[in-house]
C-alpha positions as CSV (number, residue, x, y, z in Angstrom):
1,M,0.6,17.2,17.4
2,P,1.0,14.9,14.1
3,L,2.2,16.6,10.5
4,I,2.0,15.2,7.1
5,K,4.0,16.8,4.4
6,V,3.8,16.3,1.1
7,Q,6.1,17.8,-1.5
8,T,5.8,16.8,-5.3
9,S,7.1,17.8,-8.5
10,V,4.4,17.1,-10.1
11,E,2.6,20.8,-11.2
12,G,-0.3,20.9,-8.0
13,P,-3.8,19.8,-9.6
14,A,-6.8,21.4,-8.7
15,K,-7.7,23.1,-5.7
16,T,-10.7,20.7,-5.0
17,T,-8.1,18.3,-5.7
18,V,-5.6,19.3,-3.0
19,E,-8.5,20.1,-0.1
20,A,-9.9,16.7,-0.7
21,L,-6.0,15.2,-0.1
22,L,-5.6,16.5,2.4
23,K,-8.5,16.4,3.9
24,D,-8.3,12.3,3.5
25,L,-4.7,12.5,4.5
26,S,-5.7,13.9,8.0
27,A,-8.5,11.2,8.8
28,S,-6.2,8.6,8.1
29,L,-3.6,10.1,9.9
30,S,-5.2,10.6,13.0
31,K,-6.9,7.2,13.5
32,H,-3.6,5.3,12.4
33,L,-1.6,7.2,15.7
34,G,-4.7,6.9,17.5
35,K,-4.8,10.4,17.8
36,P,-7.7,12.9,17.7
37,E,-7.5,15.0,13.9
38,S,-8.1,18.6,15.7
39,Y,-4.1,18.2,16.4
40,V,-3.0,16.8,13.0
41,M,-1.8,19.2,10.5
42,T,-1.4,18.9,6.5
43,A,0.4,20.7,3.9
44,F,0.6,20.6,0.5
45,E,4.5,21.7,-1.8
46,P,3.5,20.9,-5.6
47,S,5.7,22.0,-8.1
48,V,9.3,20.8,-6.1
49,P,11.9,20.3,-8.4
50,M,13.2,17.2,-7.3
51,T,15.3,13.7,-8.9
52,F,14.8,10.1,-8.2
53,A,17.0,7.1,-9.4
54,G,18.6,10.0,-11.2
55,T,15.7,11.4,-13.2
56,T,13.0,14.1,-12.9
57,D,10.2,12.1,-13.5
58,P,7.4,12.4,-11.1
59,A,8.0,11.7,-7.9
60,C,7.7,12.6,-4.2
61,F,9.0,12.8,-0.7
62,I,6.7,12.5,2.3
63,E,7.7,13.8,6.2
64,I,5.2,12.5,8.6
65,K,6.3,13.9,12.5
66,S,4.1,13.0,15.9
67,V,5.1,12.9,19.6
68,G,5.5,9.8,20.8
69,T,6.9,6.2,19.4
70,M,5.2,5.3,15.8
71,G,6.9,2.2,15.9
72,G,7.1,-0.8,12.2
73,G,4.1,-1.4,12.7
74,K,2.4,1.5,12.8
75,T,4.7,2.7,9.4
76,K,4.3,-0.5,7.6
77,A,0.6,0.3,7.1
78,M,1.4,4.1,6.4
79,S,3.9,4.2,4.2
80,Q,1.4,1.5,1.9
81,D,-1.9,3.8,3.2
82,F,-0.4,7.3,1.7
83,C,1.4,5.9,-1.1
84,A,-1.7,4.4,-2.5
85,K,-3.4,7.6,-2.0
86,V,-1.0,9.9,-4.1
87,Q,-1.0,7.3,-6.4
88,A,-4.3,8.0,-6.8
89,A,-4.3,11.6,-6.2
90,L,-1.7,12.9,-8.2
91,G,-0.3,9.6,-10.2
92,V,3.1,9.2,-8.8
93,P,4.1,5.9,-8.7
94,T,5.2,4.2,-5.2
95,D,8.3,3.0,-6.3
96,R,9.4,6.7,-6.6
97,T,7.9,7.9,-3.3
98,Y,10.2,8.4,-0.4
99,I,9.0,8.7,3.6
100,E,10.3,10.3,6.6
101,F,9.2,9.0,9.6
102,A,9.9,11.2,13.0
103,D,9.3,10.7,16.5
104,A,9.5,14.2,18.7
105,Q,9.6,13.9,22.0
106,G,6.9,16.8,23.4
107,A,9.6,19.6,24.3
108,M,10.7,19.1,21.2
109,W,7.2,20.3,19.6
110,G,5.1,23.5,20.4
111,W,1.4,25.0,20.7
112,N,-0.4,27.0,21.8
113,G,2.5,29.3,23.3
114,T,3.7,25.8,25.2
115,T,5.1,22.8,24.0
116,F,3.5,18.8,24.1
117,G,6.2,17.9,26.7
């Protein structure tokens, strides 16, 4: 049930660029967490009004959620990887991107009429 959601202040690029980014993020998240990609969901929200450090320069907020423990080693590697991917695809500098990592209990995440716990 891993989820990666990207919200950014920049306008959305071409549909093919967004789709390529989401597919890349999906495969990478699956690999980082060691979970089947068939459970990974991605989402992209462009043109979200944001400030970072008091300016409206391009910024990005990424949410990563998963059932289970991600741990410090995994989150550091994911932060480096996903910041670089967003910068390459959207032009948002890595120092203007925040990432929130959240471990969810299985019973608190639903799918297919049931939960993972």
